[in-house]
C-alpha positions as CSV (number, residue, x, y, z in Angstrom):
1,M,-27.2,-30.4,-68.8
2,N,-28.8,-31.2,-65.4
3,F,-31.1,-34.2,-65.5
4,A,-31.8,-34.2,-61.7
5,F,-35.5,-34.6,-61.0
6,T,-37.4,-32.1,-58.9
7,D,-39.2,-33.4,-55.8
8,E,-42.5,-33.4,-57.7
9,Q,-40.9,-35.3,-60.6
10,K,-39.5,-37.9,-58.1
11,L,-42.9,-38.4,-56.7
12,L,-44.4,-38.9,-60.1
13,A,-41.7,-41.4,-61.0
14,D,-42.2,-43.3,-57.8
15,S,-45.9,-43.4,-58.3
16,V,-45.8,-44.8,-61.8
17,A,-43.0,-47.3,-60.8
18,R,-45.2,-48.6,-58.0
19,F,-48.1,-49.1,-60.3
20,V,-46.0,-51.0,-62.9
21,S,-44.5,-53.2,-60.2
22,K,-47.7,-54.0,-58.3
23,D,-50.5,-53.8,-60.9
24,Y,-48.9,-54.8,-64.2
25,P,-47.3,-58.2,-64.0
26,F,-46.5,-59.8,-67.3
27,E,-49.3,-62.4,-67.2
28,A,-51.9,-59.7,-66.4
29,R,-50.6,-57.7,-69.4
30,R,-51.0,-60.8,-71.7
31,K,-54.6,-61.1,-70.6
32,L,-55.2,-57.4,-71.3
33,M,-53.6,-57.7,-74.7
34,A,-56.0,-60.6,-75.6
35,S,-59.1,-58.7,-74.4
36,E,-61.5,-57.1,-76.8
37,E,-60.3,-53.5,-76.3
38,G,-56.6,-54.5,-75.6
39,W,-56.2,-52.3,-72.5
40,S,-58.0,-51.5,-69.2
41,R,-60.5,-48.7,-68.6
42,A,-60.1,-49.3,-64.9
43,H,-56.4,-48.6,-65.2
44,W,-57.1,-45.4,-67.2
45,K,-59.4,-44.2,-64.5
46,S,-56.6,-44.7,-62.0
47,F,-54.2,-42.8,-64.3
48,A,-56.6,-39.8,-64.1
49,E,-57.1,-40.0,-60.3
50,L,-53.3,-40.2,-59.8
51,G,-52.8,-37.1,-62.0
52,W,-50.8,-38.8,-64.7
53,L,-53.1,-37.6,-67.5
54,A,-52.7,-34.0,-66.3
55,A,-49.0,-34.2,-65.6
56,P,-47.7,-32.9,-69.0
57,F,-50.0,-29.9,-69.3
58,A,-49.8,-26.3,-68.1
59,E,-52.0,-25.3,-65.2
60,D,-53.9,-22.8,-67.3
61,H,-54.8,-25.8,-69.5
62,G,-56.1,-27.8,-66.5
63,G,-52.9,-29.7,-66.0
64,L,-50.4,-29.9,-63.2
65,G,-47.8,-27.6,-64.7
66,G,-45.6,-30.2,-66.2
67,G,-44.4,-30.8,-69.8
68,P,-42.4,-33.2,-71.9
69,V,-40.1,-34.2,-69.1
70,E,-43.2,-35.4,-67.0
71,A,-44.5,-37.3,-70.1
72,A,-41.0,-38.9,-70.4
73,I,-41.1,-40.0,-66.7
74,V,-44.4,-41.7,-67.2
75,M,-43.4,-43.3,-70.5
76,E,-40.1,-44.6,-69.2
77,A,-41.9,-46.4,-66.4
78,F,-44.5,-47.6,-68.8
79,G,-41.7,-49.1,-70.9
80,K,-40.5,-51.2,-68.0
81,G,-44.0,-52.7,-67.8
82,L,-44.9,-52.7,-71.5
83,V,-48.1,-50.8,-70.5
84,L,-50.8,-51.1,-73.1
85,E,-53.0,-48.2,-72.1
86,P,-53.1,-45.5,-74.9
87,Y,-51.1,-42.8,-73.1
88,L,-49.1,-41.9,-76.2
89,P,-52.0,-41.4,-78.7
90,T,-54.3,-39.8,-76.2
91,V,-52.2,-37.7,-73.8
92,V,-48.9,-37.0,-75.6
93,L,-50.0,-36.7,-79.2
94,G,-53.7,-35.9,-79.0
95,G,-53.6,-33.9,-75.8
96,G,-50.6,-31.9,-77.0
97,L,-52.5,-30.9,-80.1
98,L,-55.6,-30.0,-78.1
99,A,-53.5,-27.7,-76.0
100,A,-51.7,-26.2,-79.0
101,G,-55.1,-25.7,-80.8
102,G,-56.8,-24.0,-77.9
103,R,-59.4,-26.7,-77.2
104,R,-59.4,-26.5,-73.4
105,D,-62.9,-27.9,-73.2
106,L,-61.8,-31.3,-74.7
107,L,-58.5,-31.1,-72.7
108,K,-60.4,-30.8,-69.5
109,A,-62.3,-34.0,-70.4
110,L,-59.0,-35.7,-71.2
111,V,-57.3,-35.0,-67.9
112,E,-60.4,-36.2,-66.1
113,G,-60.1,-39.5,-67.9
114,A,-63.3,-39.1,-69.9
115,L,-61.9,-38.7,-73.4
116,Q,-59.9,-40.9,-75.8
117,L,-58.0,-39.6,-78.8
118,S,-56.2,-40.9,-81.8
119,L,-54.0,-39.1,-84.4
120,A,-54.4,-40.5,-87.9
121,W,-51.3,-38.9,-89.5
122,V,-49.9,-41.8,-91.5
123,E,-50.5,-41.6,-95.3
124,P,-50.0,-44.8,-97.4
125,K,-47.3,-43.3,-99.6
126,A,-45.8,-40.7,-97.2
127,R,-42.8,-42.7,-95.9
128,F,-42.4,-40.6,-92.7
129,D,-42.9,-37.3,-94.6
130,L,-45.5,-35.3,-92.5
131,A,-46.0,-32.9,-95.4
132,H,-47.1,-35.7,-97.8
133,V,-50.9,-35.4,-97.3
134,E,-53.2,-36.7,-100.0
135,T,-56.4,-36.7,-97.9
136,R,-58.5,-33.8,-99.1
137,A,-60.8,-31.4,-97.2
138,L,-63.1,-29.5,-99.6
139,R,-65.1,-26.6,-98.4
140,K,-68.8,-27.4,-98.2
141,D,-71.8,-25.4,-96.7
142,G,-69.5,-23.3,-94.5
143,G,-67.6,-26.4,-93.3
144,F,-65.5,-29.2,-94.9
145,A,-65.9,-32.6,-96.5
146,L,-63.0,-35.0,-95.9
147,S,-62.0,-37.9,-98.2
148,G,-58.9,-40.1,-98.1
149,Q,-57.1,-42.9,-96.4
150,K,-55.0,-43.0,-93.2
151,G,-53.1,-45.9,-91.7
152,V,-51.8,-46.9,-88.2
153,A,-54.1,-44.7,-86.2
154,F,-53.2,-45.9,-82.7
155,N,-56.2,-46.2,-80.4
156,G,-58.4,-45.5,-83.4
157,A,-61.2,-47.9,-82.5
158,A,-61.5,-46.6,-78.9
159,A,-61.1,-42.9,-79.7
160,D,-63.9,-40.4,-79.1
161,W,-62.2,-38.1,-81.6
162,I,-59.7,-38.8,-84.3
163,I,-57.4,-35.9,-85.3
164,V,-56.9,-36.0,-89.1
165,P,-54.5,-33.9,-91.1
166,A,-56.1,-33.1,-94.5
167,R,-55.1,-30.9,-97.4
168,T,-57.1,-27.7,-97.8
169,A,-54.7,-26.1,-100.2
170,G,-51.4,-26.6,-102.1
171,G,-49.8,-29.7,-103.6
172,I,-49.4,-33.1,-102.1
173,K,-46.0,-32.4,-100.5
174,D,-46.5,-28.7,-99.5
175,K,-46.2,-27.9,-95.9
176,Q,-48.6,-25.0,-96.2
177,G,-52.2,-26.0,-96.9
178,I,-52.5,-28.8,-94.3
179,T,-55.3,-28.4,-91.8
180,L,-56.0,-30.5,-88.6
181,F,-59.6,-31.7,-88.1
182,L,-61.3,-33.3,-85.1
183,V,-63.4,-36.1,-86.5
184,P,-66.0,-37.4,-84.0
185,K,-66.5,-41.1,-83.4
186,G,-69.2,-42.5,-85.6
187,A,-69.2,-39.7,-88.1
188,P,-71.1,-40.6,-91.3
189,G,-68.5,-41.6,-93.9
190,L,-65.9,-42.6,-91.4
191,T,-64.9,-46.3,-91.5
192,L,-62.3,-48.0,-89.2
193,R,-60.6,-51.3,-89.7
194,P,-59.1,-52.1,-86.2
195,Y,-56.2,-54.5,-85.8
196,R,-53.4,-55.5,-83.4
197,T,-49.8,-54.6,-84.2
198,V,-47.0,-57.0,-83.8
199,D,-46.2,-55.7,-80.3
200,G,-49.8,-56.1,-79.1
201,V,-50.9,-52.4,-79.4
202,R,-54.3,-51.6,-81.0
203,A,-54.5,-49.5,-84.1
204,A,-56.8,-48.9,-87.0
205,E,-56.9,-48.1,-90.7
206,V,-59.1,-45.0,-91.3
207,A,-61.2,-44.4,-94.4
208,L,-62.9,-41.1,-95.0
209,E,-65.6,-40.8,-97.6
210,G,-67.1,-37.4,-97.7
211,V,-67.0,-36.9,-93.9
212,T,-68.8,-33.6,-93.4
213,L,-67.4,-31.4,-90.6
214,K,-68.3,-27.9,-89.4
215,A,-65.8,-25.1,-89.1
216,E,-65.7,-25.7,-85.3
217,H,-64.0,-29.1,-86.0
218,V,-60.9,-27.3,-87.2
219,L,-58.0,-27.6,-84.7
220,G,-55.8,-24.6,-84.9
221,E,-55.9,-22.5,-88.1
222,V,-56.9,-23.5,-91.6
223,D,-53.9,-24.2,-93.8
224,W,-51.4,-24.0,-90.9
225,G,-51.7,-27.4,-89.3
226,H,-48.2,-28.6,-90.3
227,P,-46.3,-26.7,-87.6
228,L,-48.7,-28.1,-85.0
229,L,-48.4,-31.6,-86.4
230,E,-44.6,-31.5,-86.6
231,A,-44.3,-30.3,-83.0
232,A,-46.7,-33.0,-81.8
233,I,-44.7,-35.7,-83.6
234,D,-41.5,-34.4,-82.1
235,R,-43.1,-34.6,-78.6
236,G,-44.1,-38.2,-79.5
237,I,-40.6,-39.0,-80.5
238,A,-39.3,-37.7,-77.1
239,A,-41.9,-39.8,-75.3
240,V,-41.2,-43.1,-77.1
241,S,-37.5,-42.5,-76.7
242,A,-38.1,-42.5,-72.9
243,E,-40.3,-45.6,-73.3
244,A,-37.5,-47.3,-75.2
245,A,-35.0,-46.4,-72.5
246,G,-37.3,-47.9,-69.9
247,I,-37.6,-51.1,-72.0
248,M,-33.9,-51.4,-72.4
249,G,-33.4,-50.9,-68.6
250,H,-35.8,-53.7,-67.9
251,I,-34.2,-56.0,-70.5
252,V,-30.8,-55.4,-69.0
253,A,-31.9,-56.1,-65.5
254,T,-33.9,-59.2,-66.3
255,T,-31.1,-60.6,-68.5
256,R,-28.6,-60.0,-65.7
257,D,-30.9,-62.0,-63.3
258,Y,-31.3,-64.7,-65.9
259,L,-27.5,-65.1,-66.3
260,K,-27.2,-65.4,-62.5
261,T,-29.7,-68.2,-62.2
262,R,-29.3,-70.2,-65.5
263,K,-26.6,-72.8,-65.3
264,Q,-24.4,-74.3,-68.0
265,F,-21.8,-77.0,-67.2
266,G,-22.8,-76.8,-63.6
267,V,-22.1,-73.1,-63.1
268,P,-24.1,-69.9,-63.6
269,L,-23.9,-68.3,-67.0
270,A,-22.9,-65.1,-65.3
271,S,-19.6,-66.7,-64.4
272,F,-18.5,-66.7,-68.1
273,Q,-16.3,-63.7,-68.8
274,V,-17.5,-63.2,-72.4
275,L,-21.1,-62.9,-71.2
276,Q,-20.0,-60.5,-68.4
277,H,-18.5,-58.3,-71.1
278,R,-21.7,-58.4,-73.2
279,A,-23.8,-57.7,-70.2
280,V,-21.7,-54.6,-69.5
281,D,-22.0,-53.4,-73.1
282,V,-25.8,-53.5,-73.0
283,Y,-25.9,-51.8,-69.6
284,V,-23.8,-48.9,-71.0
285,L,-26.1,-48.6,-74.0
286,S,-29.1,-48.6,-71.7
287,E,-27.7,-45.8,-69.5
288,Q,-26.8,-43.8,-72.6
289,A,-30.3,-44.3,-74.0
290,T,-31.8,-42.8,-70.8
291,A,-29.5,-39.8,-71.0
292,M,-30.4,-39.2,-74.7
293,A,-34.1,-39.6,-74.0
294,Y,-34.2,-37.0,-71.2
295,R,-32.1,-34.6,-73.3
296,A,-34.7,-34.9,-76.0
297,A,-37.5,-34.3,-73.5
298,V,-35.8,-31.1,-72.2
299,L,-35.0,-29.7,-75.7
300,V,-38.3,-30.7,-77.3
301,A,-39.8,-27.6,-75.7
302,A,-37.2,-25.4,-77.5
303,R,-38.5,-22.3,-79.1
304,E,-36.7,-22.8,-82.4
305,P,-38.2,-25.8,-84.4
306,A,-34.7,-26.7,-85.8
307,D,-33.2,-27.0,-82.2
308,R,-36.2,-29.2,-81.2
309,A,-35.9,-31.3,-84.4
310,R,-32.2,-31.9,-84.0
311,A,-32.6,-33.0,-80.4
312,V,-35.3,-35.5,-81.0
313,S,-33.8,-36.9,-84.2
314,A,-30.5,-37.4,-82.5
315,A,-32.2,-39.3,-79.7
316,K,-34.4,-41.4,-82.1
317,A,-31.5,-42.3,-84.4
318,W,-29.3,-43.3,-81.5
319,I,-31.9,-45.1,-79.5
320,G,-33.3,-47.0,-82.5
321,K,-29.9,-48.5,-83.2
322,A,-29.0,-49.1,-79.6
323,G,-32.4,-50.7,-78.9
324,R,-31.8,-53.2,-81.6
325,Q,-28.4,-54.2,-80.2
326,V,-29.7,-54.5,-76.7
327,G,-32.6,-56.6,-77.8
328,Q,-30.6,-58.9,-80.0
329,E,-28.0,-59.4,-77.3
330,A,-30.6,-60.2,-74.7
331,I,-32.3,-62.7,-77.0
332,Q,-29.0,-64.4,-77.6
333,M,-28.1,-64.5,-73.9
334,H,-31.4,-66.1,-73.2
335,G,-30.8,-68.8,-75.8
336,G,-33.4,-70.2,-78.2
337,M,-36.1,-69.8,-75.5
338,G,-35.7,-66.0,-75.7
339,M,-37.7,-66.0,-79.0
340,T,-40.8,-67.8,-77.5
341,E,-44.0,-66.1,-76.6
342,E,-43.7,-67.3,-73.0
343,M,-40.5,-65.3,-72.4
344,P,-41.1,-61.6,-71.6
345,V,-37.9,-60.6,-73.3
346,S,-39.3,-61.4,-76.7
347,H,-42.3,-59.1,-76.1
348,Y,-39.9,-56.3,-75.0
349,F,-37.8,-56.7,-78.1
350,K,-41.0,-56.6,-80.3
351,R,-41.9,-53.2,-78.7
352,L,-38.3,-51.9,-79.3
353,T,-38.6,-52.9,-82.9
354,M,-41.9,-51.1,-83.3
355,I,-40.5,-48.0,-81.6
356,D,-37.6,-47.9,-84.1
357,T,-40.0,-47.6,-87.0
358,L,-42.5,-45.3,-85.3
359,F,-42.3,-41.7,-86.4
360,G,-39.3,-42.6,-88.7
361,D,-36.7,-45.3,-88.2
362,H,-33.1,-44.6,-87.1
363,R,-31.9,-44.2,-90.7
364,F,-34.5,-41.6,-91.5
365,H,-33.6,-39.6,-88.4
366,R,-29.9,-39.7,-89.1
367,R,-30.7,-38.1,-92.4
368,R,-33.0,-35.5,-90.8
369,F,-30.4,-34.7,-88.2
370,A,-27.7,-34.3,-90.9
371,A,-30.0,-32.1,-92.9
372,L,-30.5,-29.8,-89.9
373,G,-26.7,-29.3,-89.6
374,G,-25.9,-32.0,-87.2
375,H,-22.6,-34.0,-87.4
376,V,-23.2,-37.7,-88.3
377,E,-20.6,-40.4,-88.0
378,K,-20.4,-43.3,-90.4
379,D,-22.8,-46.0,-89.6
């Protein structure tokens, strides 16, 4: 499989890399993380002006003609800077669902930087099962009334619209009978409990108590939201796999520099052969992670859902396990100070840990990959 970028993709990668290098130093990120909203609206405006919000969408949807690979390019570079802006929930997840559901009006506002989205797919008892939906949508006056609980809605507090999967038919674990709804900010009966995750990202618990919506708030077709949701989550997995690859690449590079400058017994740590071997091991894992991430980004657009699912689950399982090893090795090579808040490596490791659990951890995706006919070696 050819992973060579086109000229346009190279320009995109260079553009995002320059932003991360120039405008996203670690201390500036820490200040953003501590701010009320947790990210910068000014940065988001720049993302729109530079075309990054439009990059993953087809031209007939108001985008620049890209797709999952372009999203992966942006996310890999964002991983290197631990960028806090809600590109994943708004562009990758929310934007992808708007495109699939035919909402070009909202998609136009998104690529212009005027719209924030959140996807509230997590159910308290679901344990990574997208078909496990207890939130109910009952028909009422030609529309629907939604009631239920959702957790870990990234960007929920800042979102203009929250996309909510709710059950309109069938049993709790049936794939058919799930419908996607666009819930506007401030809707009566909608309650949010915002919080900050362990890696500094903003999320919210979502409570719906008789939230009344019109038929026009349905995204896609009634009862057939599960295929759209599953495809969106697979695109999200490909995107965070690329982000994890960027994080690992940054960790490897900064740890290598640390070993060259930190001295023990009067000589640089990099002169010790055992640390050289460990540094090579994590470098190899980082390079493999990049290859796996871009393979997933290419295949996530596959026509057959099973092919798409196998590709993203293989990447997620492998990268989740590799990310843990890279992060742990880097922490150890930094010594005790690697665990402190002042050292960037600890923040990168937190994000890797969060990515492993996001959309299903590496154990879940090993099982999913095996269930789809993939060969799984013993862990």
